[in-house]
DOSEBA-505391 format. One line per 4 residues: number of its first residue (from 0); their letters; for each residue z, y, x of N, C-alpha, C. Coordinates in Angstrom, 2 decimals. Layout:
REM residues N
NUM> A> Z/Y/X/Z/Y/X/Z/Y/X | ...
END
This chain:
REM residues 152
0> MIVV> 57.88/104.01/89.91/57.58/105.51/90.70/58.77/106.42/90.64 | 59.17/107.25/92.10/59.57/107.94/91.87/59.03/108.96/92.27 | 60.10/110.28/91.40/59.35/111.46/91.50/60.63/112.50/92.10 | 60.22/113.44/92.66/61.28/113.95/93.11/60.88/115.66/92.83
4> IEGS> 61.87/115.67/92.43/61.41/117.48/91.68/62.47/118.70/92.47 | 62.45/119.78/93.68/62.74/120.00/94.03/62.32/121.76/93.97 | 63.34/122.43/94.43/62.75/124.45/94.63/64.08/124.63/94.10 | 64.01/125.98/94.19/65.43/127.18/94.41/65.37/127.08/92.64
8> DDTG> 66.68/127.60/92.59/67.07/127.76/90.76/65.89/128.32/90.03 | 66.44/128.08/89.19/64.77/128.48/88.01/63.78/128.65/88.04 | 62.95/127.51/88.69/61.59/127.46/89.01/60.95/126.72/88.00 | 61.87/126.08/87.60/60.97/124.85/86.55/61.40/123.39/86.61
12> KTVL> 61.88/123.12/87.61/62.42/122.02/88.05/62.93/121.05/86.20 | 63.79/121.31/85.81/64.27/120.69/84.91/63.29/120.43/83.69 | 62.81/121.09/83.16/61.63/121.97/82.38/60.50/120.29/82.47 | 60.05/120.38/83.73/59.28/119.67/84.35/59.70/117.84/84.30
16> AKEF> 60.97/117.55/84.89/61.70/116.77/85.16/61.77/116.04/83.32 | 61.75/116.87/82.41/61.97/116.47/80.69/60.55/115.96/80.53 | 59.59/116.37/81.34/58.50/115.88/80.54/58.29/114.12/81.25 | 59.02/113.87/82.09/59.00/112.78/83.33/59.75/111.72/82.48
20> VKMG> 60.97/111.97/81.56/61.78/111.52/80.26/60.84/111.00/79.43 | 60.09/112.21/78.78/58.84/111.56/77.80/58.45/110.94/77.80 | 58.00/110.42/79.34/56.91/109.15/79.45/57.91/108.39/80.07 | 59.11/107.92/79.80/59.99/107.00/79.76/60.46/106.46/81.55
24> FEYV> 60.93/107.77/81.96/61.65/107.96/83.26/62.97/107.91/83.56 | 63.25/107.75/83.92/65.27/107.88/84.00/65.40/108.82/84.66 | 66.03/109.89/84.17/66.70/111.35/84.87/67.73/110.82/85.55 | 67.46/111.59/86.82/68.83/111.70/87.77/68.80/113.32/88.36
28> HNGK> 69.83/114.15/87.80/70.60/115.47/88.37/71.20/115.36/89.57 | 70.82/115.91/90.33/72.03/116.18/91.55/72.47/117.60/91.68 | 73.70/117.83/91.79/73.60/118.82/92.32/74.66/119.25/92.95 | 75.59/120.09/93.23/76.63/119.84/94.45/77.01/119.21/94.70
32> PEPG> 77.16/118.40/96.08/77.86/117.38/96.28/79.37/117.00/96.25 | 79.94/116.14/96.06/81.36/115.94/96.15/81.82/115.97/97.30 | 83.40/116.63/97.31/83.17/116.91/99.19/83.80/115.58/99.35 | 83.38/114.99/101.43/83.40/113.87/101.61/82.65/112.86/101.49
36> TDLF> 81.38/113.30/100.74/80.56/112.19/100.40/79.41/112.00/101.51 | 79.23/110.97/102.05/78.58/110.46/103.10/76.91/110.50/102.32 | 76.21/112.03/102.74/75.10/112.05/101.35/74.20/111.91/102.25 | 73.59/111.02/103.22/72.53/110.46/103.64/72.53/109.19/103.21
40> QFYL> 73.73/108.23/102.87/73.83/106.95/102.24/73.92/107.39/100.56 | 74.28/107.94/100.16/74.64/108.73/98.70/72.63/108.82/98.57 | 71.95/109.22/98.85/70.56/109.52/98.49/69.70/108.57/99.03 | 69.94/107.89/99.89/69.52/106.45/100.64/69.23/105.26/99.39
44> NQVA> 70.48/105.53/98.48/71.60/104.15/97.72/70.19/105.10/96.42 | 70.55/106.26/95.83/69.99/106.65/95.03/68.41/106.43/94.59 | 67.68/106.61/96.14/66.51/106.18/96.15/65.64/104.55/96.07 | 66.24/103.95/96.81/66.70/102.20/97.06/67.08/102.13/95.90
48> GAAD> 68.01/102.54/94.73/68.18/102.12/93.35/67.46/102.09/92.31 | 66.51/103.27/92.40/65.13/103.46/91.64/64.10/103.08/91.96 | 64.01/101.62/92.75/62.80/101.15/93.19/61.98/100.47/91.94 | 63.04/99.89/91.24/62.45/98.73/89.86/62.03/99.55/88.83
52> QPTV> 62.57/101.27/88.73/62.16/101.58/87.18/62.08/102.87/87.56 | 61.07/103.86/86.73/60.70/104.65/87.19/61.70/105.85/86.86 | 61.60/106.60/87.85/62.70/107.73/88.09/62.21/109.10/88.71 | 62.96/110.38/87.72/62.82/111.29/87.95/63.79/111.74/88.99
56> FDRL> 63.92/112.63/89.99/64.89/113.17/89.99/64.67/114.19/89.96 | 65.62/115.44/89.47/65.71/116.57/89.30/66.75/117.33/90.62 | 66.35/117.18/91.69/67.39/117.17/92.77/67.49/116.17/93.75 | 66.96/116.22/94.84/67.23/115.63/95.56/68.03/115.61/97.03
60> HLGE> 67.04/115.13/98.15/67.74/115.43/99.56/67.45/116.82/99.55 | 66.17/117.11/99.23/65.90/118.53/100.17/66.84/119.45/99.42 | 67.20/119.79/99.27/68.50/120.87/98.49/69.34/120.90/99.43 | 69.59/119.92/99.70/71.11/119.82/100.73/70.41/120.81/102.07
64> MVYG> 68.74/120.92/102.92/69.00/121.21/103.63/68.52/122.89/103.03 | 68.48/123.41/102.29/68.73/124.73/101.68/69.60/125.14/101.33 | 71.07/124.65/100.61/71.96/124.96/99.85/72.30/124.91/101.05 | 72.69/123.97/101.92/74.02/123.22/103.04/74.08/124.37/103.59
68> PIMR> 73.45/124.88/104.39/73.52/125.95/105.40/73.76/127.17/104.87 | 73.76/127.54/103.08/73.65/129.19/102.77/74.75/128.96/102.29 | 75.21/127.91/101.59/77.01/128.21/101.08/77.37/127.36/101.80 | 77.42/126.56/102.96/78.31/125.69/103.45/78.42/126.24/105.16
72> DKSL> 77.55/126.87/105.61/77.18/126.81/106.90/76.20/125.99/107.25 | 76.82/124.68/106.54/75.81/123.27/107.73/75.15/122.50/106.39 | 74.50/121.97/107.06/73.87/121.27/105.92/74.81/119.41/106.33 | 74.62/118.75/105.19/74.90/117.52/105.28/74.21/116.18/105.71
76> ITVE> 73.00/116.79/105.97/72.24/115.66/106.81/71.24/116.29/107.64 | 70.84/115.43/108.78/69.56/116.13/109.57/68.53/116.24/109.23 | 67.38/116.83/109.54/65.81/116.64/109.88/65.66/115.46/109.59 | 65.69/114.49/110.81/65.94/112.99/110.94/66.31/112.19/109.54
80> QLRL> 67.43/112.44/109.35/67.62/111.51/107.99/66.71/111.93/106.74 | 66.52/113.31/106.35/65.48/113.89/105.40/64.56/113.00/105.69 | 63.66/113.08/106.45/62.30/112.56/107.04/62.51/110.97/106.52 | 63.75/110.18/106.99/63.69/108.88/106.28/64.03/108.50/105.09
84> INRL> 64.71/109.38/104.40/65.04/109.45/102.90/63.69/109.74/102.21 | 62.43/110.64/102.70/60.68/111.36/102.54/60.65/109.47/102.92 | 60.40/109.37/103.79/59.53/107.75/104.10/59.69/106.67/103.45 | 61.43/106.34/102.92/61.87/105.12/101.42/60.91/105.47/100.40
88> AYGL> 61.15/106.90/100.31/60.34/107.36/98.58/59.25/106.97/98.92 | 58.73/107.51/100.23/56.90/107.54/99.53/56.77/105.70/99.98 | 57.53/105.01/100.79/56.87/103.76/100.55/57.15/102.74/99.21 | 57.68/102.94/98.31/58.08/103.19/97.17/57.25/103.52/96.18
92> GGVI> 56.45/104.30/96.92/55.09/104.81/95.66/55.81/106.01/95.37 | 56.65/106.50/95.99/57.10/108.27/95.22/56.46/109.41/95.74 | 56.71/110.42/95.22/56.09/111.71/95.62/57.03/113.19/95.34 | 57.04/113.93/96.24/58.11/114.80/95.86/57.07/115.94/95.52
96> VFCD> 57.62/116.91/94.68/57.63/117.71/93.85/58.12/119.37/94.38 | 57.78/119.93/94.64/58.39/121.49/95.10/57.35/122.46/93.63 | 58.59/122.82/93.36/58.57/124.03/92.27/58.94/125.22/92.39 | 57.83/126.38/92.17/58.17/127.34/93.05/57.14/128.69/92.46
100> TDAD> 57.98/129.88/91.99/57.21/130.91/91.13/57.70/132.23/91.49 | 57.08/133.21/91.23/57.28/135.02/91.71/58.73/134.87/92.19 | 58.92/135.41/93.21/60.49/135.44/93.57/61.02/136.48/92.51 | 60.47/137.64/92.07/60.89/138.47/91.03/61.48/137.74/90.00
104> ETVD> 60.25/137.04/89.62/60.68/136.32/88.34/61.84/135.09/88.30 | 62.21/134.44/89.42/63.10/133.42/89.54/64.22/134.65/89.88 | 64.05/135.90/90.19/65.51/136.34/90.19/65.88/136.88/89.11 | 65.12/137.05/88.36/65.45/137.45/86.71/65.77/136.21/85.59
108> RWRS> 65.49/135.40/86.25/65.83/134.28/85.18/67.02/133.81/86.00 | 67.34/133.79/87.36/68.87/133.39/88.22/70.12/134.25/87.03 | 69.37/135.67/87.10/70.75/136.83/86.74/71.22/136.87/85.41 | 69.61/135.72/84.51/70.22/136.43/82.86/70.97/134.83/83.00
112> RIED> 70.77/133.90/83.89/72.00/132.87/84.06/73.08/132.97/85.06 | 73.42/133.94/85.36/74.22/133.98/86.58/75.48/132.59/86.66 | 76.23/132.49/85.27/77.57/132.36/84.92/77.36/130.79/84.95 | 76.12/130.04/84.86/76.17/129.13/85.24/75.44/128.37/86.52
116> EYVK> 75.33/129.51/87.65/74.58/128.90/88.63/75.37/129.01/89.63 | 75.38/128.04/90.50/75.89/128.07/91.79/76.22/129.20/92.78 | 74.77/129.32/93.12/74.85/130.84/93.81/74.95/131.74/92.88 | 75.74/132.50/93.23/76.54/133.87/92.75/76.19/135.31/93.46
120> ELPQ> 75.27/135.49/94.44/75.19/136.36/95.25/73.70/136.56/94.99 | 72.68/137.72/95.12/71.54/138.34/95.27/70.55/138.15/96.46 | 71.72/138.10/97.56/71.32/137.90/98.78/70.75/136.21/99.09 | 71.82/135.68/98.37/71.90/133.85/98.76/71.05/133.79/97.79
124> IRAV> 70.37/133.96/96.55/69.23/133.30/95.91/68.20/133.69/96.63 | 68.06/134.82/97.32/66.79/135.00/98.01/66.42/134.09/99.32 | 67.77/134.39/99.77/67.76/133.44/100.96/67.18/131.67/100.34 | 67.94/131.32/99.05/67.14/130.18/98.90/65.94/130.12/98.36
128> IKAF> 65.37/131.27/97.90/64.16/131.04/97.54/63.13/131.18/98.95 | 63.30/131.87/99.96/63.03/131.70/100.91/62.83/130.43/101.88 | 64.18/129.75/101.98/64.71/128.60/102.90/63.81/127.59/101.90 | 63.39/127.35/101.08/62.59/126.55/100.20/61.13/126.47/100.69
132> RDLA> 60.65/127.64/100.29/59.39/127.92/100.86/58.74/127.10/102.26 | 60.12/128.14/103.03/60.24/127.43/104.84/60.02/126.36/104.96 | 60.56/125.30/103.97/60.82/123.98/104.06/59.72/123.22/104.13 | 59.38/123.85/102.67/57.59/123.47/102.09/56.99/123.53/103.23
136> GAEF> 56.59/124.39/103.91/55.44/124.62/104.53/56.20/123.72/105.95 | 56.83/123.82/106.47/57.59/122.76/107.61/57.38/121.62/107.58 | 57.75/120.99/106.87/57.68/119.73/106.63/56.72/119.13/105.53 | 55.65/119.77/104.50/54.71/119.07/104.16/53.67/119.54/104.04
140> AHHI> 53.27/120.93/104.16/52.08/121.26/103.87/51.20/120.54/104.66 | 51.50/120.23/106.12/50.37/119.34/106.56/50.08/117.79/106.38 | 50.94/117.37/105.35/50.62/116.14/104.97/49.63/116.05/104.41 | 48.35/115.16/104.20/47.31/114.90/103.85/47.76/114.34/101.80
144> GFRH> 47.28/114.89/101.52/47.59/115.20/100.18/48.65/115.82/99.49 | 48.80/117.03/100.34/49.30/118.07/100.01/48.52/118.95/99.12 | 49.23/119.25/97.78/48.56/119.99/96.84/49.30/121.37/96.48 | 48.92/122.66/95.91/49.38/123.85/96.31/49.04/123.99/94.67
148> YDMM> 49.02/124.02/93.47/48.82/124.69/92.33/49.38/125.73/91.72 | 48.48/126.52/91.45/49.42/128.12/90.64/48.96/127.77/89.19 | 50.28/127.88/88.46/50.05/127.61/87.16/50.06/128.67/86.59 | 50.26/129.85/87.16/50.06/131.18/86.41/48.80/131.77/85.80
END
């Protein structure tokens, strides 16, 4: 089984991923991509490589669609490539989880850890929060089986 956990900074992705690790899942964390990496092929290889063992991804391809345009003015994968990676993950029994929380709480947690964060500016983190919500709505809210849980 493949679990992809996505969402803006400081929404609980790593905390959730570590719960899967306790259940025997392999943990893969993806951060800022290395320059020159073919991200489409990189993400395809990661998903395909996880076919034989339960794996939880703490960020995968969806973050590129958010962080790329905000941090580099462009995504290094296309919407069509995102959908192909999704199809591969789903075909292998995967699920995609979006973590989200109150935007002000997210910003407060981000401020307390800003030295360790990729995003350093308040307008950028607010843009990241909005972009993940927009992406979740545009690409996933219409899917059968989409669920929203309010954990507060």
